[in-house]
VMD Tcl script that builds the backbone (N, CA, C; Angstrom):
set m [mol new atoms 390]
animate dup $m
set s [atomselect $m all]
$s set {name element resname resid chain x y z} {
  {N N MET 1 A 0.838 -1.171 0.000}
  {CA C MET 1 A 0.000 0.000 0.000}
  {C C MET 1 A 0.892 1.247 0.000}
  {N N SER 2 A 0.582 2.190 -0.845}
  {CA C SER 2 A 1.356 3.421 -0.963}
  {C C SER 2 A 0.906 4.432 0.095}
  {N N MET 3 A 1.869 5.029 0.760}
  {CA C MET 3 A 1.583 6.020 1.793}
  {C C MET 3 A 1.682 7.419 1.192}
  {N N THR 4 A 0.751 8.289 1.570}
  {CA C THR 4 A 0.758 9.664 1.098}
  {C C THR 4 A 1.533 10.513 2.087}
  {N N LYS 5 A 2.654 11.089 1.614}
  {CA C LYS 5 A 3.472 11.941 2.480}
  {C C LYS 5 A 3.411 13.370 1.966}
  {N N LEU 6 A 3.156 14.275 2.882}
  {CA C LEU 6 A 3.162 15.697 2.567}
  {C C LEU 6 A 4.425 16.290 3.162}
  {N N HIS 7 A 5.110 17.113 2.400}
  {CA C HIS 7 A 6.335 17.748 2.880}
  {C C HIS 7 A 6.041 19.208 3.181}
  {N N VAL 8 A 6.365 19.589 4.400}
  {CA C VAL 8 A 6.167 20.973 4.823}
  {C C VAL 8 A 7.274 21.318 5.807}
  {N N GLY 9 A 7.829 22.511 5.651}
  {CA C GLY 9 A 8.942 22.891 6.514}
  {C C GLY 9 A 10.074 21.904 6.331}
  {N N GLU 10 A 10.592 21.406 7.422}
  {CA C GLU 10 A 11.708 20.458 7.379}
  {C C GLU 10 A 11.259 19.033 7.672}
  {N N CYS 11 A 9.995 18.751 7.469}
  {CA C CYS 11 A 9.506 17.425 7.828}
  {C C CYS 11 A 8.550 16.886 6.777}
  {N N SER 12 A 8.157 15.642 6.986}
  {CA C SER 12 A 7.128 15.030 6.155}
  {C C SER 12 A 6.042 14.495 7.089}
  {N N TYR 13 A 4.816 14.504 6.582}
  {CA C TYR 13 A 3.669 14.027 7.354}
  {C C TYR 13 A 2.980 12.934 6.557}
  {N N CYS 14 A 2.806 11.777 7.180}
  {CA C CYS 14 A 2.131 10.652 6.540}
  {C C CYS 14 A 0.659 10.673 6.943}
  {N N LYS 15 A -0.212 10.882 5.965}
  {CA C LYS 15 A -1.653 10.986 6.238}
  {C C LYS 15 A -2.229 9.695 6.822}
  {N N GLU 16 A -1.751 8.562 6.325}
  {CA C GLU 16 A -2.318 7.277 6.755}
  {C C GLU 16 A -1.943 6.902 8.188}
  {N N THR 17 A -0.727 7.212 8.594}
  {CA C THR 17 A -0.273 6.805 9.923}
  {C C THR 17 A -0.345 7.930 10.959}
  {N N GLY 18 A -0.476 9.178 10.474}
  {CA C GLY 18 A -0.496 10.321 11.389}
  {C C GLY 18 A 0.869 10.609 11.985}
  {N N GLU 19 A 1.930 10.241 11.259}
  {CA C GLU 19 A 3.289 10.437 11.767}
  {C C GLU 19 A 3.959 11.634 11.104}
  {N N LEU 20 A 4.591 12.426 11.946}
  {CA C LEU 20 A 5.358 13.584 11.519}
  {C C LEU 20 A 6.826 13.213 11.687}
  {N N CYS 21 A 7.609 13.299 10.608}
  {CA C CYS 21 A 8.998 12.832 10.645}
  {C C CYS 21 A 9.976 13.921 10.229}
  {N N LYS 22 A 11.122 13.928 10.906}
  {CA C LYS 22 A 12.219 14.830 10.556}
  {C C LYS 22 A 13.521 14.159 10.972}
  {N N HIS 23 A 14.386 13.902 9.991}
  {CA C HIS 23 A 15.721 13.354 10.253}
  {C C HIS 23 A 15.708 12.196 11.253}
  {N N GLY 24 A 14.840 11.220 11.032}
  {CA C GLY 24 A 14.802 10.044 11.891}
  {C C GLY 24 A 13.956 10.186 13.149}
  {N N SER 25 A 13.528 11.383 13.469}
  {CA C SER 25 A 12.674 11.607 14.635}
  {C C SER 25 A 11.213 11.531 14.178}
  {N N THR 26 A 10.420 10.707 14.843}
  {CA C THR 26 A 9.025 10.524 14.457}
  {C C THR 26 A 8.110 10.833 15.630}
  {N N GLU 27 A 7.048 11.563 15.342}
  {CA C GLU 27 A 6.051 11.921 16.355}
  {C C GLU 27 A 4.682 11.515 15.824}
  {N N HIS 28 A 3.939 10.726 16.591}
  {CA C HIS 28 A 2.591 10.327 16.190}
  {C C HIS 28 A 1.592 11.390 16.658}
  {N N ILE 29 A 0.698 11.781 15.757}
  {CA C ILE 29 A -0.320 12.787 16.087}
  {C C ILE 29 A -1.661 12.085 16.236}
  {N N GLN 30 A -2.367 12.383 17.327}
  {CA C GLN 30 A -3.678 11.782 17.594}
  {C C GLN 30 A -4.627 12.064 16.423}
  {N N PRO 31 A -5.552 11.136 16.114}
  {CA C PRO 31 A -6.425 11.266 14.937}
  {C C PRO 31 A -7.187 12.597 14.825}
  {N N GLN 32 A -7.798 13.067 15.895}
  {CA C GLN 32 A -8.565 14.308 15.804}
  {C C GLN 32 A -7.641 15.499 15.585}
  {N N VAL 33 A -6.534 15.507 16.281}
  {CA C VAL 33 A -5.538 16.567 16.130}
  {C C VAL 33 A -4.960 16.511 14.714}
  {N N ALA 34 A -4.763 15.296 14.189}
  {CA C ALA 34 A -4.229 15.110 12.845}
  {C C ALA 34 A -5.149 15.720 11.780}
  {N N LYS 35 A -6.445 15.639 11.982}
  {CA C LYS 35 A -7.382 16.236 11.020}
  {C C LYS 35 A -7.197 17.752 10.950}
  {N N VAL 36 A -7.022 18.377 12.100}
  {CA C VAL 36 A -6.798 19.826 12.156}
  {C C VAL 36 A -5.457 20.150 11.496}
  {N N PHE 37 A -4.416 19.404 11.858}
  {CA C PHE 37 A -3.086 19.637 11.292}
  {C C PHE 37 A -3.097 19.466 9.774}
  {N N LEU 38 A -3.713 18.404 9.292}
  {CA C LEU 38 A -3.772 18.137 7.857}
  {C C LEU 38 A -4.456 19.288 7.113}
  {N N TYR 39 A -5.555 19.781 7.650}
  {CA C TYR 39 A -6.256 20.887 6.995}
  {C C TYR 39 A -5.355 22.126 6.940}
  {N N LEU 40 A -4.651 22.403 8.020}
  {CA C LEU 40 A -3.732 23.548 8.029}
  {C C LEU 40 A -2.598 23.352 7.020}
  {N N VAL 41 A -2.058 22.136 6.939}
  {CA C VAL 41 A -0.985 21.846 5.979}
  {C C VAL 41 A -1.496 22.019 4.551}
  {N N GLU 42 A -2.687 21.506 4.279}
  {CA C GLU 42 A -3.256 21.609 2.931}
  {C C GLU 42 A -3.561 23.062 2.550}
  {N N HIS 43 A -3.657 23.934 3.542}
  {CA C HIS 43 A -3.936 25.359 3.301}
  {C C HIS 43 A -2.791 26.226 3.819}
  {N N LYS 44 A -1.575 25.696 3.680}
  {CA C LYS 44 A -0.356 26.375 4.145}
  {C C LYS 44 A -0.310 27.816 3.618}
  {N N ASP 45 A 0.083 28.722 4.500}
  {CA C ASP 45 A 0.229 30.154 4.198}
  {C C ASP 45 A -1.097 30.866 3.921}
  {N N GLU 46 A -2.219 30.198 4.159}
  {CA C GLU 46 A -3.538 30.808 4.004}
  {C C GLU 46 A -4.142 31.025 5.391}
  {N N ILE 47 A -5.001 32.021 5.512}
  {CA C ILE 47 A -5.741 32.208 6.759}
  {C C ILE 47 A -6.900 31.224 6.746}
  {N N VAL 48 A -6.966 30.402 7.789}
  {CA C VAL 48 A -8.010 29.386 7.925}
  {C C VAL 48 A -8.868 29.774 9.130}
  {N N THR 49 A -10.169 29.876 8.936}
  {CA C THR 49 A -11.050 30.271 10.036}
  {C C THR 49 A -11.302 29.095 10.977}
  {N N ARG 50 A -11.735 29.413 12.179}
  {CA C ARG 50 A -12.091 28.370 13.144}
  {C C ARG 50 A -13.226 27.515 12.590}
  {N N GLU 51 A -14.164 28.148 11.894}
  {CA C GLU 51 A -15.302 27.427 11.322}
  {C C GLU 51 A -14.835 26.390 10.298}
  {N N GLU 52 A -13.854 26.761 9.472}
  {CA C GLU 52 A -13.311 25.813 8.493}
  {C C GLU 52 A -12.691 24.614 9.203}
  {N N LEU 53 A -11.957 24.881 10.277}
  {CA C LEU 53 A -11.316 23.794 11.022}
  {C C LEU 53 A -12.341 22.910 11.715}
  {N N PHE 54 A -13.388 23.526 12.278}
  {CA C PHE 54 A -14.460 22.728 12.893}
  {C C PHE 54 A -15.079 21.809 11.844}
  {N N ASP 55 A -15.351 22.352 10.663}
  {CA C ASP 55 A -15.984 21.566 9.602}
  {C C ASP 55 A -15.064 20.453 9.111}
  {N N ALA 56 A -13.778 20.764 8.962}
  {CA C ALA 56 A -12.819 19.773 8.466}
  {C C ALA 56 A -12.592 18.632 9.459}
  {N N ALA 57 A -12.542 18.957 10.744}
  {CA C ALA 57 A -12.196 17.952 11.748}
  {C C ALA 57 A -13.397 17.275 12.405}
  {N N TRP 58 A -14.502 17.990 12.522}
  {CA C TRP 58 A -15.649 17.439 13.254}
  {C C TRP 58 A -16.931 17.393 12.432}
  {N N HIS 59 A -16.885 17.874 11.214}
  {CA C HIS 59 A -18.029 17.892 10.299}
  {C C HIS 59 A -19.247 18.549 10.952}
  {N N ASP 60 A -20.323 17.839 11.148}
  {CA C ASP 60 A -21.553 18.435 11.672}
  {C C ASP 60 A -21.716 18.290 13.183}
  {N N GLN 61 A -20.700 17.785 13.861}
  {CA C GLN 61 A -20.791 17.626 15.313}
  {C C GLN 61 A -20.682 18.997 15.991}
  {N N VAL 62 A -21.396 19.145 17.085}
  {CA C VAL 62 A -21.294 20.373 17.872}
  {C C VAL 62 A -20.162 20.176 18.879}
  {N N ILE 63 A -19.141 21.013 18.753}
  {CA C ILE 63 A -17.939 20.902 19.576}
  {C C ILE 63 A -17.639 22.265 20.188}
  {N N SER 64 A -17.088 22.256 21.372}
  {CA C SER 64 A -16.752 23.524 22.036}
  {C C SER 64 A -15.487 24.130 21.427}
  {N N ASP 65 A -15.337 25.431 21.597}
  {CA C ASP 65 A -14.135 26.127 21.134}
  {C C ASP 65 A -12.882 25.559 21.783}
  {N N GLU 66 A -13.011 25.091 23.025}
  {CA C GLU 66 A -11.860 24.542 23.743}
  {C C GLU 66 A -11.254 23.332 23.027}
  {N N SER 67 A -12.094 22.557 22.345}
  {CA C SER 67 A -11.583 21.379 21.630}
  {C C SER 67 A -10.613 21.788 20.528}
  {N N LEU 68 A -10.974 22.806 19.773}
  {CA C LEU 68 A -10.093 23.281 18.715}
  {C C LEU 68 A -8.855 23.945 19.311}
  {N N THR 69 A -9.030 24.739 20.345}
  {CA C THR 69 A -7.905 25.400 20.998}
  {C C THR 69 A -6.913 24.372 21.519}
  {N N ARG 70 A -7.430 23.269 22.080}
  {CA C ARG 70 A -6.562 22.194 22.574}
  {C C ARG 70 A -5.797 21.551 21.433}
  {N N CYS 71 A -6.473 21.293 20.315}
  {CA C CYS 71 A -5.805 20.692 19.158}
  {C C CYS 71 A -4.664 21.580 18.658}
  {N N ILE 72 A -4.919 22.873 18.543}
  {CA C ILE 72 A -3.888 23.813 18.087}
  {C C ILE 72 A -2.716 23.806 19.068}
  {N N SER 73 A -3.019 23.769 20.350}
  {CA C SER 73 A -1.983 23.746 21.376}
  {C C SER 73 A -1.128 22.481 21.275}
  {N N VAL 74 A -1.768 21.336 21.071}
  {CA C VAL 74 A -1.050 20.062 20.933}
  {C C VAL 74 A -0.152 20.103 19.694}
  {N N ILE 75 A -0.665 20.628 18.600}
  {CA C ILE 75 A 0.130 20.721 17.368}
  {C C ILE 75 A 1.343 21.616 17.598}
  {N N ARG 76 A 1.136 22.775 18.215}
  {CA C ARG 76 A 2.249 23.696 18.466}
  {C C ARG 76 A 3.327 23.051 19.341}
  {N N ARG 77 A 2.906 22.362 20.401}
  {CA C ARG 77 A 3.884 21.696 21.277}
  {C C ARG 77 A 4.674 20.642 20.511}
  {N N THR 78 A 3.995 19.890 19.661}
  {CA C THR 78 A 4.654 18.857 18.863}
  {C C THR 78 A 5.665 19.490 17.904}
  {N N LEU 79 A 5.274 20.561 17.250}
  {CA C LEU 79 A 6.162 21.228 16.292}
  {C C LEU 79 A 7.377 21.841 16.983}
  {N N GLU 80 A 7.169 22.395 18.161}
  {CA C GLU 80 A 8.269 23.016 18.903}
  {C C GLU 80 A 9.217 21.967 19.487}
  {N N LYS 81 A 8.671 20.822 19.859}
  {CA C LYS 81 A 9.460 19.762 20.512}
  {C C LYS 81 A 10.660 19.341 19.662}
  {N N HIS 82 A 10.464 19.240 18.353}
  {CA C HIS 82 A 11.528 18.771 17.470}
  {C C HIS 82 A 11.969 19.833 16.470}
  {N N ASP 83 A 11.555 21.079 16.661}
  {CA C ASP 83 A 11.936 22.177 15.767}
  {C C ASP 83 A 11.701 21.781 14.302}
  {N N TYR 84 A 10.445 21.529 13.964}
  {CA C TYR 84 A 10.082 21.089 12.627}
  {C C TYR 84 A 10.131 22.202 11.578}
  {N N GLY 85 A 10.368 23.434 11.994}
  {CA C GLY 85 A 10.422 24.532 11.027}
  {C C GLY 85 A 9.039 24.960 10.558}
  {N N ILE 86 A 8.041 24.706 11.392}
  {CA C ILE 86 A 6.654 25.060 11.057}
  {C C ILE 86 A 6.088 25.872 12.216}
  {N N THR 87 A 5.348 26.916 11.896}
  {CA C THR 87 A 4.682 27.695 12.940}
  {C C THR 87 A 3.199 27.817 12.620}
  {N N ILE 88 A 2.418 27.959 13.678}
  {CA C ILE 88 A 0.984 28.247 13.520}
  {C C ILE 88 A 0.734 29.585 14.191}
  {N N GLU 89 A 0.334 30.518 13.390}
  {CA C GLU 89 A 0.096 31.883 13.847}
  {C C GLU 89 A -1.398 32.050 14.147}
  {N N THR 90 A -1.715 32.692 15.267}
  {CA C THR 90 A -3.097 33.030 15.581}
  {C C THR 90 A -3.355 34.438 15.084}
  {N N LEU 91 A -4.372 34.579 14.248}
  {CA C LEU 91 A -4.736 35.885 13.720}
  {C C LEU 91 A -6.049 36.297 14.385}
  {N N HIS 92 A -5.961 37.232 15.314}
  {CA C HIS 92 A -7.091 37.633 16.153}
  {C C HIS 92 A -8.360 37.878 15.339}
  {N N LYS 93 A -9.415 37.180 15.723}
  {CA C LYS 93 A -10.754 37.277 15.122}
  {C C LYS 93 A -10.803 36.869 13.648}
  {N N ARG 94 A -9.713 36.240 13.171}
  {CA C ARG 94 A -9.688 35.803 11.774}
  {C C ARG 94 A -9.458 34.304 11.646}
  {N N GLY 95 A -8.540 33.750 12.460}
  {CA C GLY 95 A -8.263 32.326 12.380}
  {C C GLY 95 A -6.809 32.008 12.629}
  {N N TYR 96 A -6.295 31.048 11.849}
  {CA C TYR 96 A -4.925 30.561 12.017}
  {C C TYR 96 A -4.236 30.504 10.655}
  {N N ARG 97 A -2.905 30.542 10.702}
  {CA C ARG 97 A -2.126 30.371 9.472}
  {C C ARG 97 A -0.895 29.526 9.793}
  {N N LEU 98 A -0.742 28.433 9.045}
  {CA C LEU 98 A 0.426 27.581 9.181}
  {C C LEU 98 A 1.464 28.056 8.168}
  {N N SER 99 A 2.683 28.239 8.642}
  {CA C SER 99 A 3.775 28.665 7.771}
  {C C SER 99 A 4.983 27.780 8.014}
  {N N ALA 100 A 5.719 27.551 6.939}
  {CA C ALA 100 A 6.958 26.782 7.045}
  {C C ALA 100 A 8.122 27.754 6.983}
  {N N VAL 101 A 9.050 27.557 7.882}
  {CA C VAL 101 A 10.250 28.374 7.906}
  {C C VAL 101 A 11.306 27.612 7.125}
  {N N ASN 102 A 11.729 28.164 6.005}
  {CA C ASN 102 A 12.748 27.503 5.197}
  {C C ASN 102 A 14.118 28.004 5.605}
  {N N LYS 103 A 14.882 27.129 6.238}
  {CA C LYS 103 A 16.228 27.473 6.681}
  {C C LYS 103 A 17.218 27.168 5.555}
  {N N PRO 104 A 18.336 27.886 5.508}
  {CA C PRO 104 A 19.382 27.522 4.546}
  {C C PRO 104 A 19.829 26.087 4.804}
  {N N TRP 105 A 20.304 25.414 3.762}
  {CA C TRP 105 A 20.657 23.995 3.879}
  {C C TRP 105 A 21.621 23.727 5.017}
  {N N TYR 106 A 22.565 24.635 5.264}
  {CA C TYR 106 A 23.558 24.361 6.295}
  {C C TYR 106 A 22.961 24.452 7.704}
  {N N GLN 107 A 21.868 25.196 7.887}
  {CA C GLN 107 A 21.225 25.241 9.203}
  {C C GLN 107 A 20.367 24.008 9.432}
  {N N SER 108 A 19.759 23.486 8.388}
  {CA C SER 108 A 18.883 22.330 8.560}
  {C C SER 108 A 19.653 21.018 8.676}
  {N N HIS 109 A 20.964 21.033 8.422}
  {CA C HIS 109 A 21.756 19.812 8.525}
  {C C HIS 109 A 22.631 19.786 9.773}
  {N N HIS 110 A 22.454 20.739 10.663}
  {CA C HIS 110 A 23.138 20.777 11.958}
  {C C HIS 110 A 24.652 20.620 11.840}
  {N N LEU 111 A 25.264 21.378 10.918}
  {CA C LEU 111 A 26.718 21.348 10.765}
  {C C LEU 111 A 27.360 22.206 11.838}
  {N N PRO 112 A 28.585 21.913 12.180}
  {CA C PRO 112 A 29.276 22.732 13.181}
  {C C PRO 112 A 29.375 24.179 12.720}
  {N N TYR 113 A 29.441 25.089 13.690}
  {CA C TYR 113 A 29.482 26.521 13.390}
  {C C TYR 113 A 30.634 26.864 12.452}
  {N N ALA 114 A 31.804 26.262 12.641}
  {CA C ALA 114 A 32.966 26.576 11.810}
  {C C ALA 114 A 32.684 26.292 10.337}
  {N N VAL 115 A 31.975 25.208 10.055}
  {CA C VAL 115 A 31.651 24.862 8.671}
  {C C VAL 115 A 30.672 25.877 8.097}
  {N N THR 116 A 29.630 26.259 8.862}
  {CA C THR 116 A 28.651 27.225 8.354}
  {C C THR 116 A 29.275 28.593 8.190}
  {N N ALA 117 A 30.166 28.983 9.097}
  {CA C ALA 117 A 30.845 30.276 8.980}
  {C C ALA 117 A 31.739 30.279 7.754}
  {N N ALA 118 A 32.473 29.204 7.525}
  {CA C ALA 118 A 33.346 29.111 6.353}
  {C C ALA 118 A 32.525 29.180 5.066}
  {N N ALA 119 A 31.380 28.527 5.037}
  {CA C ALA 119 A 30.514 28.571 3.857}
  {C C ALA 119 A 30.010 29.988 3.610}
  {N N ALA 120 A 29.642 30.698 4.667}
  {CA C ALA 120 A 29.153 32.071 4.530}
  {C C ALA 120 A 30.259 32.985 4.014}
  {N N ILE 121 A 31.472 32.818 4.514}
  {CA C ILE 121 A 32.608 33.637 4.070}
  {C C ILE 121 A 32.920 33.341 2.605}
  {N N ALA 122 A 32.946 32.066 2.247}
  {CA C ALA 122 A 33.224 31.684 0.862}
  {C C ALA 122 A 32.176 32.255 -0.080}
  {N N ALA 123 A 30.913 32.230 0.318}
  {CA C ALA 123 A 29.839 32.782 -0.513}
  {C C ALA 123 A 30.004 34.285 -0.669}
  {N N ALA 124 A 30.366 34.984 0.397}
  {CA C ALA 124 A 30.555 36.431 0.339}
  {C C ALA 124 A 31.716 36.787 -0.578}
  {N N VAL 125 A 32.814 36.033 -0.496}
  {CA C VAL 125 A 33.976 36.276 -1.364}
  {C C VAL 125 A 33.601 36.029 -2.817}
  {N N PHE 126 A 32.878 34.965 -3.072}
  {CA C PHE 126 A 32.465 34.633 -4.439}
  {C C PHE 126 A 31.595 35.736 -5.019}
  {N N VAL 127 A 30.623 36.212 -4.253}
  {CA C VAL 127 A 29.712 37.265 -4.714}
  {C C VAL 127 A 30.486 38.556 -4.985}
  {N N SER 128 A 31.413 38.909 -4.114}
  {CA C SER 128 A 32.159 40.157 -4.287}
  {C C SER 128 A 33.099 40.103 -5.501}
  {N N MET 129 A 33.502 38.905 -5.911}
  {CA C MET 129 A 34.394 38.759 -7.063}
  {C C MET 129 A 33.643 38.847 -8.380}
  {N N HIS 130 A 32.352 38.680 -8.336}
  {CA C HIS 130 A 31.583 38.661 -9.587}
  {C C HIS 130 A 30.710 39.850 -9.715}
}
mol reanalyze $m
mol bondsrecalc $m
mol representation Tube
mol addrep $m
């Protein structure tokens, strides 16, 4: 069976298993929380209203605002735990926006400072010569 993986920020998310992976680190996301996360990922960089998230995750069920707030909180803690390069911004009275922070390759590969500094110096010298 083929697994559907979505790539966002510095990680991949498997829709079928609810697993968020980055460089060998895997975090399982609870099914209800995963529905909220998936909708935000599918609408990356867009403002998503609370109503859209309620509809995507709970359909026609009547759910309290606290349920969605808890899901967002769980997602944020998970993303921060492993520095996935993804943020969820709260936009007052408008909704939420998921954004991926794209780091330069040398920051996302955890190279020693001396290597990243040398790369930055080499790039600056190259640019100044041309």
